[in-house]
C-alpha angles and dihedrals in degrees: 000000000000117000136177094209099086132008099191136050115269098244128161088235091056093048090051093045091051092046092050092047100043103025102021096143096045116105126243113206122213124189116192094182093261094068145316128272131187136209133163124260088249091054092046092051090049091051091049089050091053090049091049091050092050091050091048088052088057091053100262108146141188110298095019116131118238123184133192132206120212 
């Protein structure tokens, strides 16, 4: 179905890229239960890029499923 609402897939990478480009200096707050920490959208996007590169180095490719346990 064709739609005019959105022209690109809604991917985490696109959300981070948009946030870093448009709101790069704005802070993102994370609370892990033991306390809160803050970083900018630009820093968060850079961290995600480093993680993606590390996963690619381990052989994880586009479309592969990766899970985390907290």
